[in-house]
N, C-alpha and C positions, 0 to 999 in steps of 0.2 A: 504494500500500500504506500502511495506517495504522500509526502508531507509538504506543507508549504513553508518556505523559509523567508524571513524578512531580509531583503538586501537593499539598503538605501531606503527608498520610499515605496518599493514594490515587493511583490512576493514572487518567488521562483518555486516551482513544484518539482519534487523529486525526493531523493534520499541522499544523505550525506555520504560522501565517498572518502577520498583521501585529501590531506592538505596539499595546496599548490606547492610544488617543489622547485628548487633552483634549476634543476634539469629541464623543467617544463618550459622555461624561458627559451631554451635552445630550439624548441619546437615552433616558435614564432618566426616564420620566415617570410621574406618578400617574394611572393609567387603570384602569378596572374589571377588565380581564384580569390585569394585574400585581398589583393589590391583592388580588383574590380568590385568586390563586395563593399569595400570602404569608399570607393570612388563615388558612389551614389550619394554620399554625404558631402560632396564638394559642388560648388557652383561652377567653377571652371578650373582648368589645369594647364600647365605649360605644354605647348605643342610637342616638344621633344619627349616629354613624359608620356603623352597620349600615344605617340608613335611607337614607344617601347612596348606597349600593351597589345597593339593591333596585330592580329595574326597569331597570337599566343593561345594555346589550349587552356581551357578553364572549365570549372564545373559550377553550377548554380543550383540552389534549392528551388524545386518546382512545387509550389503550393498545391497545384492541381493533382500532381502525381504523388505528393507526400514523399519526395525523395530527390536525390541529386541527379542532374543530367549533365552530360559532357557536351561541350561545344567549342567554338573558336571565336575569340573576340574580334569583332569587325569595327570599322570606323563608325558605323551606325549604332552599334552597341554602346560605344563610348559616349556618343552624342546623346542617346536616349537615357543612358545611365546618369549623366549629369543633370538631366531634366527631372529626375525622380524627386517627387515632393517629400519634404520632411525636414529634419534638422540639418542645417548645412554649416560647414566651416567657412569662415570668411576668407577672402582671397589673400594670398601671399603673406600668411602669418608665419614669421620666421621660425624655422624648425619643424613646421608641419605643412609645408607648401604642397606636398603630395602624400598619398597614402603610404608611399615607401618611406618617407622621412618621418611620418607619424608613427609607423611601426617601430622605428628606432626609439622614439620618445616613450612608447608604451613599454618596450623592453627595459629601458632605463628606470622607469617608474616601478616596474615589478621588482627590480633588484632591491629597491628601497623598501618594498612591502613584504618581502619574504619573511615569514614568521608571524605575519599578521593573522590573527585568528579568523578574520573574515574571508581570507583567501582559501576557501575549501571547495573542492570539486563537488558539484551536485550531480548525482547520477539520475538522468532523465530517461533511462531505458535504452534508447538507441544511440544516445550520446551523453557526454558529461559537459558541464559548463561551469565557468567561474565568471562572475560579474562584479565590477567595481567602478568607482569614479575617482578622478584625481584632478587637482587644480593645476593648470599650466601657469607659467609666469607672465602670460599675456592673455588678452581677451581673444577667444578662439571663434566666437560666433555669438548667436543669440538664443534665448530661451524661446524657441519657435513653437513648442508644444505647450499649450495651456489648458487649464480646466475651463470648461464651458460655463461653469457656475460663476466665474469671475467676469463674465460679459454682461452687458445690459441687455434688456429685452430687445431693444432696437438693434443692437449688434448681433444678437442671436439670429435675427431674421435674415442676416446676410451669410449665414453658414451654408456652404455647398458640400455635397458629397461627390467626390471625384475619384477616379482610379489613381493609385499612388504613382503609377508610371506605366510605361509600355515596355520595360525591360523584360526579357524572357523570365517566365515563372512568377511575375509579380503583377501582371495586367488584371488579375482578378481581385486584388486587394483594394478595397474602397476605404478612403479616409475622409475626414471632415476638414475643410479649409475655410479660412476667412482672410480678408485683406483689410488694410487700413488701420490695423491695431498697432500701437506702439510696442516695440519689442525691447526686452531688457538684455543687455550684453552679459556674457558669461565667460568665466575662465575654466569652467568645469568641462571635463571630457568623460563621457560614459564609455565603458569598454566591456565587451562580452567575448570571452574566449570559449571555443567549443572543441572538444576532443571527440572525434568519430573513429570507431574501430576500423582498422585497415588503412587509415590515413597517417602518413608519416609527419604531419605538421598540424598545427592548430588552426582552425578557422577563426578569424577575428572580425568583429565589427566595432566601430567606434564613431561617435558623433558628439556634437556639443550639447551640453545640458546634463540632465539627470537620466537615470536608467528608466526604461519603459519595458513592459512585458511584451511577449510575442503577440502577433496578431492572432485572433482566434482561428482555429483550424480543426478539421475532423480528426487529426492525429492526437489531439489532446483529450484527456479524460473530461467528464462532465463538469467537475468542479473547476478545473483550470480553464476550460473553454468559457464557462460563465464569468469567471473572474476577468479574463482577458477581454471578453465582449463588453462587460460593464466598464472597464477602464477606458477602452477606445470609444465607447459610446459617449463618455463624459469628456473626451479630449478633442481639441481642434488645433490644426497646424496654422500658424500665421504665414501666409505666402505673399 
């Protein structure tokens, strides 16, 4: 039976596994799959960096198939990935200009956190995960995800439901968005590391702000799916 654990302001469902170890840091590598996953949280990227990804093999999680699918990154994939709606890093923040340099910062931060009681792998059945946040020494973006309860009734009337993006595997995810709301800057970076059996490296996602749970899906048990649905029903992205 899975248990829900409080991590930051959210819950993660699963079972406690083992502490995050120093050797786990070596499993965080700059590879096309990891970098493309993080790329969707950027507004734009240097041309040379984008060229380094095009033509590379990668895999992505397909919410329709509830599993990973192999493909090759195209120029159109990069273009559509950058259009993905959600929390975005500001342009040209020194030290995190690209997903590749951001991974260096994440590894450096984990070296400082080794031994922290909160860095525990949570066993979620088909994979294990560790989630945490840290403050960077510069503003990295904005708190783009807010609770709908903070909006006025007039503002709520302008909320739209739209696909998160058109990248492969994500075109079925619907989110709520609103424009014209003042955003608060943040130095906080949320990170989730995922260990999948058979993979020689960790999957990584990172974005400005605080941690958020997964989008609701059929692969979740009833309790988790209801929790995730309630969370996302109450949240809206400022775009």
